[in-house]
C-alpha positions in Angstrom: 96.0 94.6 119.6 94.6 97.0 117.1 95.9 100.3 115.8 94.0 103.6 116.1 94.6 106.6 114.0 93.1 109.6 115.9 93.4 112.9 114.1 92.2 116.4 114.0 92.0 118.0 110.6 90.3 121.0 109.0 89.0 121.5 105.5 88.0 124.9 104.1 90.4 127.7 103.5 94.0 126.7 104.3 97.4 128.2 103.9 99.8 126.7 101.4 103.3 128.3 101.3 102.2 131.9 100.9 98.8 131.5 99.4 95.3 130.5 100.5 93.4 127.7 99.0 90.0 126.0 99.7 90.3 122.3 100.2 87.5 119.7 100.8 89.7 117.2 102.8 92.2 118.5 105.4 95.9 117.8 105.1 96.1 115.9 108.3 93.1 113.8 107.3 94.9 112.9 104.1 98.0 111.8 106.0 95.8 109.9 108.5 94.2 107.9 105.7 97.6 107.0 104.3 98.7 105.8 107.7 95.4 103.7 107.9 96.2 102.2 104.5 99.7 101.2 105.7 98.8 100.0 109.2 95.3 98.7 108.7 94.3 100.8 111.7 90.9 102.3 112.5 90.4 106.0 111.9 88.8 108.4 114.4 88.4 112.0 113.6 88.7 114.4 116.6 86.1 117.1 116.0 84.9 120.0 118.1 81.2 120.4 118.8 81.7 124.0 117.6 84.3 123.9 114.8 86.6 126.7 114.0 85.7 128.9 111.0 86.3 127.8 107.5 88.0 131.2 106.9 91.7 130.7 107.6 92.4 134.0 109.3 89.3 133.7 111.5 90.3 130.1 112.3 93.8 130.9 113.4 92.5 133.8 115.6 90.0 131.4 117.2 92.8 128.8 117.8 95.1 131.4 119.3 92.3 132.6 121.6 91.7 129.0 122.8 95.4 128.4 123.3 95.8 131.6 125.4 92.7 130.6 127.5 93.8 127.0 127.9 90.5 126.0 126.5 89.4 122.4 126.3 86.6 122.5 123.6 83.8 119.9 123.8 84.2 117.2 121.2 81.4 116.0 118.8 82.2 112.4 119.8 84.8 110.5 121.8 85.5 106.8 121.8 84.1 105.0 124.9 87.4 103.4 125.5 90.9 102.9 124.1 91.3 99.5 125.7 91.5 97.6 122.4 94.4 99.7 121.1 98.0 99.5 122.1 99.3 101.8 119.4 97.8 105.2 118.6 98.9 107.4 115.7 97.9 110.9 116.7 97.6 113.5 114.0 97.0 117.3 114.1 98.0 120.5 112.3 100.5 122.6 114.1 98.6 125.6 115.5 100.8 128.2 117.2 103.5 125.8 118.1 101.3 123.1 119.5 98.2 121.1 118.8 94.7 122.4 118.5 93.1 122.5 122.0 90.5 119.8 121.0 93.4 117.3 120.8 94.2 118.1 124.4 90.5 117.4 125.2 91.0 114.0 123.6 94.3 113.2 125.3 93.2 114.3 128.8 90.1 112.1 128.6 92.0 108.8 128.7 94.6 106.9 130.6 97.3 106.0 128.2 99.3 103.6 130.4 100.9 100.9 128.4 100.1 102.5 125.1 102.4 104.0 122.4 101.5 107.3 120.8 103.1 108.0 117.4 102.6 111.8 116.7 102.3 113.2 113.2 101.6 116.8 112.2 101.0 118.9 109.2 102.5 122.4 109.0 103.8 125.0 106.7 107.2 125.6 108.3 106.8 125.0 112.0 107.5 121.3 112.1 106.6 119.4 115.2 107.5 122.4 117.4 106.8 121.5 121.1 104.1 119.0 120.3 105.9 115.8 121.3 106.6 117.2 124.7 103.1 118.5 124.9 101.7 115.0 124.2 104.0 113.5 126.9 102.5 115.9 129.4 98.9 115.5 128.4 98.8 111.7 127.7 99.5 110.3 131.1 101.3 107.0 131.0 101.9 106.9 127.3 105.2 106.1 125.6 105.5 108.8 122.9 107.7 107.9 120.0 109.5 109.8 117.3 107.1 112.1 115.5 106.6 112.9 111.8 106.2 116.4 110.5 104.7 116.8 107.0 104.4 120.0 105.0 100.7 120.4 104.4 101.3 121.6 100.9 103.2 118.4 100.2 101.0 115.9 101.9 99.7 114.4 98.6 103.3 113.3 97.9 104.2 112.1 101.4 103.2 108.4 101.2 106.8 107.1 101.0 107.9 109.3 104.0 104.8 108.0 105.9 105.6 104.4 105.1 109.2 104.8 106.1 108.2 106.4 109.4 105.6 103.7 110.2 108.3 101.1 109.7 110.7 103.0 112.1 108.2 103.5 114.9 
């Protein structure tokens, strides 16, 4: 069976340990690509039809509003099926102690019975927060393994940590 790396990531203005910086590739996408290199898995980017703003402060306000409203944003695309995959690496930035609501849209679309989900997130101090538990609730039937939290500002140097984690899960 094949491996899928499904991830949500955002470029534009991002927060890096006290400062804002514009990036062309999101931190979670960088980590997802490293996981794909290690596992040989296929990448799938979870994208909203109406993306959040590239301005960081506007983005986090939009994300907070969606969280408070329990929103399930429409996705730009979604795989027809996950039948060919038994392992899914699920990546996301930590927004307000959980995943972006678009990740919930993705998870709630499928039956994950018999599949393993390996969560990984990027953050600037919040770690995994409640995301592993949130995935267990949203991804019906999945076995959710130990997650990996990566400081977004350190993602470029995280390859050895990612390789170690992939071997463990």
